[in-house]
Each structure stands twice: as structure tokens, then as C-alpha cells.
N, C-alpha and C positions, 0 to 999 in steps of 0.2 A: 503494500500499499503506500502510495505517495506521501511523503512528509508534509503536514499542513502548514504553511508560512503565511503569517498575516502581514499586509502591507498597509500601513497607515498612508495617507496622501497619495492614494493609489492612482487618482486621476491628475496628479501633479506632474511637474516636469521630470524629476528623478523618478518618482514612483510609477509613472506609465510605463517607463523603460525597463524598469526593474521587474514589474509583473511579467513582461513578455520575456525576459531572460530567464526568470525562475521557472515559468511554464516550459520553456524551450528545454530546460535542464531536469524536467520531470517532476518538479514540486507541484504540489497541490496548493494553489495561491488563493488566499482569501483577501479580497479586495475591500478594505474597509473605506466606507464612503458615506457621506451624509445624505446623499441621493442615489440609493441602490436602484431605484425604478428607472433611471436614466442613465445609469453607468453603461458604457459602451466598451470598455477597455477589457483587458485579458483578466481572467480569474472569476472566482465566485463572488458577486457583491455582497457585502456584510454591512447592515447599518451600524454606524458608530460615530461618534462626535466626541474628540477629545476634552471638547469644551462642555460637554454633557457627561459628566462622570457615570451617572446611572446607565448609560448606553453601552459602557465598556464591558462588563461582565459577559454580557451575552456575545459581544463581538469577538472577544478572546476565547470563549469557551472551547471551541475546537482546534485552537492553534498550539503548535509546539514551540514556536519562536514568532518573533515580531520584528518588523522594521519600523522604526519611529522616524519619520520623516517630515514632522511638523513643525513649521515655526511661521510667525507672521510678522511683517515689517510694515504693513500698510495701517495698522491701527496704532493710536497714540499710547495705549495702554498694553503694549505687546509684551513688555517685560513681566508684568504681573500675570497676565492671561497665559503665556507660555509656561511660566513658572506652575501656575496651578494645574495646567494640563499635564504637565510632566509627572507632577506628584500624583495626581490621579490615574494616570496610565501605568506608572510604577507599582502603585498599589493594586490595581486590577490584574496586572500581569502577575503579581505574586499570588493573588487568589485564584488565578486561573492555573497556576502551576507551570507557568512558562519555563523552558530551559535557559532561554537567553533572549535579550532585547538588543538590537543593532541600531544605532544612533548616527546619523550623518552630521557632525558638528562642524565648527570652524576653527581654522588655524590662527595662530597668534599667540605670543607669549608676554610682551610688555605693551602697557598704554593702551589696553583694550577698549574699543568703543562700547557703547551701551548694548549694540547689536550682538557683538562678539562675547560681551560679559554674559549675556543672556544665553548665548548658546552653550558656554562654559558651565553656567549654572544648571542648565536643563541637563547635561550630563550627570550631575550629582544628585539632582532631584529625582530623575528617573530610578537611580540605583538605591535610593531611600526605600524602596518597598521590598528589597532584598533579592531580586532577580538580577544575576550578572548582566551588566551592560557593557557591550562591545562598541567602542566609539571610534569613527573614522573622522579625523579632522582634515578638511580640505579648504583651499582658497577657493577662487573663481572657477566655477565648473564651464567648460567651454561645450556649448550644444545649443541646438534650436530650442528655443523656449526658457532657456535660463535668463534671469533677469539681468545680471551682472554682464553676461555676454551680449544681451540685446542692447544694453547701453553702449557697449563697445561698437558693435556693428552699426547701430542706427547713427552714432556721432559721426563715424567715419563717412557712412553713405551720404548724410545730409549736409556735411561741411567740407568745403574745399580746402579750407584752412582752420586753425583753431587757436583759441587762447586757453591755457591750461593753467590751473591752480597749483599749488604746492604738491597736493596728493598725487599728481600725475608722475612725480619723480619716486613714489614710494615702490618698493620692490614687492612682488607678489609671484606665486609659483602657480599658474593656472594649471588644470587638470582636464582632460578630455572627458566628456561623458561616458564613453565606452570604457575608460579605466575606472572611472567611479563605479560602474555597475559590475565591473570584474572584480574590485576589491570588496564591494558589498557582499557578493555572492561568495567570494573566497574566504571570508570570515564566518560565514553561516554554521560550519560544521566542525572545524578544527578545535579540539579541546584546548589547545595553547592559545587560540583567540579569545576565548571566553572571558569576558570582564577586562579585556585589555584595551589600552588607549594607543591608536595608531595614526601617525601623520601621513597623508597621502598627497602627491602632487606629480606634475607632468615632469618632463626632462629639463624644462628652461625655466630659469629664474629672470623675470622681466620687469621693468616699470611699467605703469599703465600707459605712458607716452610711447614707449617702444611697442606695447601690444597694439596700439592704435595704428602706428606707423606701418607695422608687419601686415595687418589687415588692408590698409590702403595700397600696399605693394602688392600682396598677394592676390587680392580680389578685384581691386580697381585699376591696378597697374599704373599707379601715380605716387608721387610724393605727398605728404601731409604736412605742409609748414606748420609749425607750432611757435607761438610766443607766450612765454611763461609769465604768469601774473600772481605772483607769490602772495598778494594781499587779497585775492578772492576768497571770500569767507566760506565755510561749509554751507551756510543758508543760502547765500547767492549761488554757490555752485549747485545745489539742490534745484533751485529755481530754473538754473540755466539748463540742467539735465531734463526737467520736466517739460521745458519749452522745446528742446530739440528732439526729444525722443518720446515714446507713448508711456514712459514710466511715471506714476503719479508722485506729487511733490513729497508726501511723507515717505514713501518707500526710497526715493532718490535721497532724501536728507539721511536717513538711516544707513544707507549704502556708502555715501560720502564720508560719514563719520568713521565708517570702517576702513575706509581706502586710506586713511592716514596712518594706518598700522600695518607695519610689515609683516605679512603673512607668507613664511618660507619653511618648508621641511627642514628639520634639524635631527629627526630621529627616523632611520630607515629600517626599523625593525619589521615592518609591514612586508618586506622583501622575503624574510624567512618563512612567512606564512603563505603568502601569495606571490610567487615568483613571477618574473617576467618584466620586461622594460617598458615603461609608461610611453605614450606618444609624446613627441615635442609639439610645440605651441603651433607650428606652421601646419602640422598634419591634423592637429585638433581643429584648427580654424577650417581647413578644406572639409574635414568630416562635419562640421557645424553647417557649412553651406549646403553640403549634399542633403543633410537632414532638411534644411529648409526648403530645398527644391522638391525633395519628395513629398513633403507636407502640403505644398502649394499645388502639386500634381493631383494629391488625394482630394483636396478640396475644390 
């Protein structure tokens, strides 16, 4: 009998791809969603809402393990709400007797933004219930549908030149969506991954400015002139992003705050559990544009 695995956020960016990959590898996928009647993705739709604790016991009843892929940036009280949700889910996972919970969190060590602090807090709150939590910490995920990637793609597509604030010089280690999925599945069964914290990233460490310049070169076959404006505040940056891209101002503000924090892998222990070399940034970008083209064809 196939091992039942529950995926929260099954209709989201990472969750929708994870359900497909788990199903392809023979797992019985339970797709937790607030709208099971309209769910059209892979897996058996199960009603559940992390912000409604009473719904979780039934959602988790038939699962052996669960992926926790929930977080919110668009609501002003996201720190409190995500904390409450993590606590409730951790308790429900323990009551259901789950073997492990796998959580996709965020990289970063010093001067964490409110967003990254919240992601770190969720790690600890999930574990309070007593179920071992395996955490994968990542920076920007490059793939069609990723908010951070969409900001990069749309800025480059819409602007022939760019004024860039100080955060554009921050180093980050972007990772391809396919590698994130590979790591998420790779830590599902090994005993040595249970309860561990692992950092994941692609092959390249780049500044945000370098990332945008590479997209301009690879996809648009042009240069992208930039003028640094160090005094451009995070608030003004968020208004600028919301104006040029389709990301709302609240989400843009939280992301800009995080972009001032260096998010680079310093611990490579994941390679001992999930071997294989991750994609470099250029290949991740090509992959993301292929995903976008395929999505446009389907629609």
C-alpha cells in the first residue's frame, strides 16, 4: 500500500509541483485545501485550514507524514497568524501520530527581517507538538509562479534601465524549483533527515542586481543599465515594485525587508542525504521560462 503523505498548500506554487512529484514516485497524496470541491490538482483533496485548528484533526487522520508549506506575506498580521497556525498544526500532527513534518523555511543568520524571523519561529512552533520537524531553509526559489522570481522577471521585462536601492547589492543563493522538489522528497524517508535542519541553494551566489542582469542577457538578449540609489527606502522600494510588477504593496514591503539580509548556504550537510548537484542560476532561469511557456500553452 502506498504511503499516505499530506501536503498543505497543495494548490500553491511549491505544493502543486510537490504533489505531482510525490504521485509520480508512488506516494498516496492527500492534498489539503480550503476548497476541496474546486481543487483540480494531483492527489485526493482533503478539507483543512491551518487557521481553523478544528479542521486539522480530520485532515491529518490518514497521513503518515506531512509537508507544511504555509505562510502569508500579504496580511499585516502575518507574524501572529503564522505563529498560531504552526502551533495548531504541530499539535494536530502529534495527536494524529505523524512520523514527521517537513517544513520549507528561509535562509539567513544575522539581522533577520520580520518575514525571515517569522519563518524561523514557525520551525520551532511546529516542533512544540512533539513530532520531529525536518526543515529545509532556502532563499529565492526560481520557478514560474514564485513571487520573488516574478518580481525579478517582471522588473527586467518592463524596464529598459533601472534605478536600484541598496538591497540590490545583497548576496543571495537562488535555487531552482526542481531542486527544491528534489530535496523535499529526498528528506521524506531517511531516518538521518528526521528532525534535522538543512540549508539548500543553487550553485551560484549572486546579488539581486546580478540576477536581473543575467535575466536581461539570457532571455531578452540585452544589457540592463543600472543606477544605484542607496537612499531609496524599503517603503519607497515596495511602492516601486508594486507599481512596476503585479505584486501587492504589502507583500512587496515584506520581501524588500528580507532582501536586505544575506541568504547564503553555509552548511552543506544536505548533500550527504540527498546527493546530486543543484542547477546553476542560468539553467534555473531557462527552466522557469519553459514552465511559463507551458503554463501559457495550457491556458
